[in-house]
N, C-alpha and C positions, 0 to 999 in steps of 0.2 A: 939061423935058418928061418927063412920067411914062412909064416903060417897063412894058409889060404883062408880069405874071408868068405863065409858063406854068402850066396846071392840072396838078396831080398826080393826079388822080383816075383817069386811065386807067392809070396805072402800078399804083396800088394795086390796081385791079380785076384786072389781070393777075396779080399776085402771088397774089391770092386764088383766082383760078381754077387757077393752077399748084398751090397747096397742096391745093386740094380734089381734084385728080386724084391727088396723091400719097397722100393719106389713103385714097382709094377702093382704090388698089392695095394699100396696107398692110392695110387691112381685109380685102381679098380674100385676101391671103397669110395673115393671122392666122386667118382663118376656115378655111382649108385645115389650118393647124397644129392649131387647136383640134378641127376634125372629126377629124383624124388621132389626136390624142391621145385624144379621146373613144372613137374606134374601138378603139385599143390598150387603153385602160382597161377597156372592156367585155369585150374578149377576155382581157385578163389576168385580170379578175374571174372569167371562166368557167374559166381555167385553175387559178386558185386554189381555186375551188369543186370542180372535178373532182379536184384533187390531195387536198383534205380528204375528199372522199367515197371516193376510192380508198384512201387511207391507212386510213380507218375500216374499209373492207371488208376490207383485208389484216390489220388487227389483229384483227378478229373471226374471220377465217379461220384465222389461225395459232394463235389460242387454241383454237379447235375442233379444230384438228389435234393440238395438244399433248396434248389429252385422251385421244388414240388411240394415243400412243407406247407401245412396249413395251420400251424400254431398249437396243434394238439399233441399228446404224447404217443401217438401212433403214426408210424410210417405209412404215408399214403401209398396206394397202389402205384401212382405216377412216380414217386421217389423211389420205390424198390426197383421198378422196371428201368428207370433211367440209370440207376447205379449198376444194375446188371449189365445193361447194354453197353455202357461205358467201360466196364471191367473187361468184358470179352473183346471189345473192339480194340483195346489197347494193351492186350495181354501178349507177351512173348512166351509161347509154349515150349516147354522142354520135357516132353514125355509124361503123359498122365494128368497134366494140368487141365482145367476147365477149357473146352474148346467152343462151347455154344451156351447161349443163355440158359438153355434147359439144365445144363450142368451146375447151376449156381441157384441156390435158394436163401437169399439174404434175409427173408422174412421168418425164417425158422430160427429157433433158439439154439444155434449151434455152439454151445458152450462145452469145451472139452473138460476131461476130469481134472486137469491142473488148474481149471478156472479160466484159461485163455479162450479167446473167441476164434472161431474157425468159420469164416464166411458168414458174417452176421452184421445187422445194422440196427442201431438204436436211435429213436427220435425223441426228442424232448422239447416241446414248444418250437422255437426256431433254430435248434441245433440238431445236427445229425452226426453220429459216430459210425465209422465203417471199419470193420476188420476184413482184410482180405481173406478169401479162401486158402487153403493149404496150397503153397506154390513150392516146387521142387526143382532142384538142379541135379541132374544125374552126374555122378562123378565119372571122370575118365581115367587117365593115368594115376590120379590121386588114390585109386582103389589098391595101388601097389603098396601104399604105406598106411592104409586104413581098412578096417573091416566094413565101414560104411559104404553103401553104394549110391546114396544121394543125400543131399542137404535140404532141409525145409527153410523156406525163406518167409518171414512174417512182414506184415505191413498194416499200418492203421492211419487213418486220417480223420479229421473232424472239421466240419464247416458250420458257419452261422449265417443266418440272415440278419443283416443289420439295417440301420437307416443311416443316411449321410449325417455328418455332424452338423446339427442345425441349431438355430438360435431360439431357444425356448424363453419366451417372455415371463415375467413374474407377475402376470395378470391372469385372471380367470374369466370364462364365459360360461353361460349355461346353454343346454341344448336348443332352447328357443331363441337364443341370441347369438347363434354361431352359423347362420346361413345368410348368403348375400352380403351386402354392405352393412356394417355395424359402426357405431360411433363410440369411441372410448373418451370419457370426459374426465377431467381432473376434479378433485374435491374443491377447488376454489372457484369453479365455474361449472357447475353440475347440470346446467340446462341445455343439453345437447339437442339439436333439431335434427330431424331425418335429413338424409342427403336430398339435395335438390334433384329432381327427376325431369331433365329436359325432354320435351316431347317432340318427336319428328314424325310427320311435317309440322312446320311452325310457320307462323306469319307475324311480321313486325307489328301490324295493326290487329287487334282482337275485335271480334264482333260484339254486339250489344247483348246477346243471349247469355242466359245463365242456366247451367244444369245444376239442379238442388237435390235430386233424388233418383235413384234406380230401383226398379222392382223386377226381378230379384237383385239384390246387391252382392250376393255371394253364392256359390254352388260347390259341391264336391268335386274333386279332380275326375276328369273323364266322363262327367255327366253332362250330356249336351242339353242346352236350354233351348226350348222351341220359340220363345218370345221373351221381350223385355219392354218395360214402360219406362220411358225418360221423361221426368217431370222437371219443369223450370219455367223460365220467363222469356218474353220476347221471341218466341219461336216463329211469329208471323209478321213482325213489324221491325224496322220499316220494310224489310223484305223477308221472304220466308226461307227457313233452314232448307238446305239442299242435300245434306248428308249427316249421318251419324258416324263418328270415328271411334275405333277401338285401338289404342296404342299402348305398348308396354315399355318398360325402361330400356330394353335392348334395341328399341327402334322398329320393332315389328308393328306394322299398322294395316289395318283393314277398314274399309268404309262400306256402308249400307246406304245406297242412295234412296231418297224420298221417291215414293211411287214405285220403287224396285226393291222391296224387302222392307221398307219403312213407310209409315204413314203419319201425317201431322193431323191429329184429331182435334186439336185445339191450340190456342196460342201458348198453352202451358203443358202440353202433353203430346208426345210422340210414341206411337206404338211400332216397335221393331219386331217383325215377324220372322225374320231370317237372320239368325246369329251366325257369323262366320264360324266354320268348324274349328280352326286352330285356337279360337278363343277358349275352348274347353280345356286346353292344356293348363297345368299348374303355373299360375303367375298372377300378377296384379295387372289388370287392364284399366286404363284411364279413358273414360267415355266423355267425348266432347261433340259439339255440333258445329257444322260448317255452314256459314251464311255469307253471301256476297264475296266468296272467295277467301274469307277470313275465318280462322278458328276461334272458339270461345275461350281457349286458354293455351298457354305456351309450355307450361310445366306442371307436373303432378302435385306440387306443393301449393299451387294456386288456391286462393280462398273463395274463387267464384269461377264458373265456367267449365268445371270438370268434377267428376265424381269417379270413385274407385269401384271397380267390379272385381272381386277377389275369387279366384278359382283355387281351392285348397285352403291351407291355413294361411292367416295373415302373417306377413313377414314383419316381426316385431323389431323395434329398434331399442327396446328396453331402456328407455331414457329414465333412469332413476335419479332424481335431483339431488338426493343426499348422498349418494354412493358413486355416481358416474355409471357409465354403461357396463363396465366390468369392475371388479374389485382387484386388489393387489394381494399377491401371496408372499408370505415371509419365508422365502427360500434362502437359507443360509449358505454360505461359502466356506471354502477352506483356503487359508485361515479364516476363522469366524469373524463376522462384522457385526458389532452391536447396534450401530447407529441404524435405525430403520431406513432413513432417507438415503444414506450412503449405500445401503444394501440394495435398494431399488435401482439406484444410479447404476451400480456395477452390474447387476443382472440385466438392466435395459441395455446398457452399452455393449456387454460382452455375451449376453445370454447366460442362462444357468450353467454353472461350472461342473455339474454331474448329471447323469441320466436320472430323469424322472421315469416312474413306472405307473402302471394302472392298479388300481386297488383289486383285491380279491373279490371276484363276483361282478367286476365291471362289465357292462355299463349299468348294472343294477345293484352296485354295492352300497351299503349304508352311506348316507350323505356326510355324516359326522363320524369322526374316527378318533381312536387313541392308540398308543403304540401297542403292538401285540397281534395275535390272530392274523398274521399276514400283513398287517399295516406297518409301514416303516416310517418313522418320523425323523430319524437323523438324516443330515445332509450327506448322504451316500448314494451311490449308484443304486437305482431302484426305489428311491424315496416316493411314496405314493400318498402320504398324509401329511399335511402341513397346515401352519396357522395362516389365517387371512387377516386382512386390515381392510377397513371400510375406506372406500375412496382411494385416490391416488395423488400423493404429494406433487404439486406442480413443480417445485424446485427440483425434485428428484428426477421427474420426467424430462425437465428442461436439460439437465446435465446429461442424462442417459441418452437423449436423442441428439443434442446439439453442442452444448458449451463444455462438456466435460473434457479435460486434457489429459488425465491419466486414471482411467483409460479415456480415450477420445470418445466423443459422441457417436452413437450408432450410425448416424447418417453421414458422417464426415468421411465419405469414401468416394472414389471415382466411379463414373458410370460403369455398369456391369455389361460386358459384351454378351450378347449382340445388341444391347440397348446403347443407342448413341445420343440420347438426350444429354445435353451439356448440364453440368452442375449449376445450381442457383446459389446466389450469395444471400445470406441473411446475417446482418450486422457483422460482416467480415468473416463469416463462417461459410465455407464453400460445402454445400450439402448435396448428396446424391438425389437425383430426380427420376429414377427409373419408374417405369409404368408396367403393369401386368402383361399387357399386350405385347411388349418388347419380346417376350419369351415364348410366344405362340409358335408352333411349327405349322399350323394349319391357317392359311391366309383369310379363310372365311369364318373361323370361329370368333366369337365375341365374348367380352368379358362377362356379360349377363348370362352366357351359356355355361361356362365352366363354374360358375358360382351358384348354380341352382341345385337344390337338394335332390332333384330328380335326374341329374346329369348321369347318362348311361354310355356315353361315347368312349372312344379310345383316349389314351394319353396324348395330349396335344400341346404339351408344355415341356420346353427344353431343359435338360438337367442343369443348364447354366442358371436357372432361377435360384438354386441352392446357394450361389455365390453372392446374391444380391442381399445387401443389409436390410432390405425391406421385406424379405421373405421371413416369416415367423412361424413357430408353433405356439398355439395358445391351449393351456390346459382346460378341460371341460369338467365342471362340477354340476351335481344335480340340483343343489339347493344352497343359495347364498346365505350365509349366517345373517341373522337379524339382531340387533341390539348390542352384541359384544362379539369379539373375535373368538372364533372356535376353529378347531382343527377340521379340515374338510378333505375328502377322499377324492383322488383324481379318477374320473370315469373314462378318460380318453383324451385325445388331442385332436385339434383342427388346425390344418395349414391355413395361412392367411398371408396377405400382402398389403402393406401400408401404401395406400393411394386412394385419390378421390377421382380416378378415371371414371368416365360414364360407362354405364352398362354396355353401350353400343360400340365401344372401342374394339378395334381389331389390330392385327399386325401392321397393315398398311395405313390405317387411319385410327390413331390413338384417341382421338376426340380431345375436347377441351378440359384441361385440369384447371381448378379453381385456387387451390392453395399454393403457398410458396413457402417451402417446397410443397409439392402436391401430397395430399393426405393429411396435413397438419394445419390447424388453425392456431396462429400465433398471436401473442401480444408482445411485441418486441421479440425476445427470444423464449418467452414463457409459452409452454405448450398448453393450450386450453382444450383442444380436441385433437384425437387421432382416428383417421377413418380407415377401416380395414375391410378389404374384400375377402371373406371366407371362401376358399377354394374347394371344390369337391375332389376328394382324393382320387378318383378315377381319371382326373385330367392331368395329374402329375406324372412325371416319368415313372415307368414300371420298374426301372433298374437305373443304377448309377454305377460309375467307376469306383472301385475301392481306392482311397487316397490315404488311409492310415488313421482318420480321426472318427471313424464310424461309432455310433452309439447303438444301444439295444433297439432292435425293431419294435416299433410302436403299433404294429398291426395295420398300418395304413401308409400310403405313400410309396416313394422309390425304395427298392429293395437293393442292398449291396450284399453280395455274397462273398464271403472271406473265409479263407483257411485259417483255423485257430489252433490246429494240432497236426 
């Protein structure tokens, strides 16, 4: 007899119903997880967006603040205001964040209990650190999975004022020898002569008069003089003098006509009762006489026919026959170079390979120094105390400027745009021949204007000058050592340009240069003299673009502001 087999269908249906319920529960749970993750993802995205926005605002604020630093340890009012304004104008508010400058006080010491900074700015010389005020992101859907209602977002940035990477030469100058044009002489030919000062207007034929003395011959700056007596010879024969001329190296010229401000009182004496007002400005004026349409001298170095009238301090050329115009500094490199000539060669060709600093208390720091008490003698960034050497070895200067092959001589570079002067050839070496006025942005400015110690104008020189191998920084020391080598302290730096361009040179009329290449006196390829025009820092660019090789700011010249943190 057949036995009936029980049906399995009900069992199968029961299992399916059970599984369907499980899946539903799992789906519900997964949905909650997915929704939670989505909520968190959305809020995390808002946090990241706020963090990026806040960091951008802090970066811009700290850059703006750095532009207002003054080199002290106190944030200037301008730095604080600039930072606060940039923070607010670049802020993305999300409920409760600062909405106006009045909501932020970066000058206060807003240090929290945990030591963190909350809306605080610290300045230290040429660096500024900025911590953003508390910034919040209010949570949305994420509150379903957390008890927190908001997330705080921090941000910090730091910026520094730096100088463009510039070529510091291993020579020193003193304060009295760092204005106008100066002469650097090698120790093998230490008898430098002052630069020739061509006087304009000039005549091919000179007259027979001679100017031998002036009374007065000097006067303080800004003090008008009511009269002057010019003493000399042949003022009345074979014809009479018709005018007295006052000319400076930059080409400024004023005449006082006889019988209209000047009187010939004898063949050897002229009384000038009216002195041109501009002559009272600081400068050296060359006094000549005009007779028969000809002048009595054509340049300020003449031994007859001209006398100097000095307003202010005499511009010294500091021609020390035993040491040259400047001395050399023993600034070691890394790796160290023991041979002193090789060291000067490298430092001339490449510039010093680390940052030099100013001594504590500069520009009135002790002239001589040793390691310690803020003086740094090691060849590291900030070195401000170093050994000197009398004179400047001619062979080292020759290699550093011209003949060196590894590294190549400093001047073996092409013309620097916008300067278009072609290179000159010396003994098969192609040498840069830039002149200072190539880089003027003002067509009327003259070399003699931007090299005066009294220059008060705006920047008139292009940042392109920093690319010229002729642009240099020269360390300043207060007192050259005498007798033996001593460590000297750096009191500051002066910018200069290697050229013998005349003071009257402009962007459109460079004037006549005399050396080949200009600025150097050579014997073959031996460098006997280097002529440098020292530039007033006010004339240099006030800022420059960061290119990645900036050095610590030297307190003068172009500023490069860079983010450092």
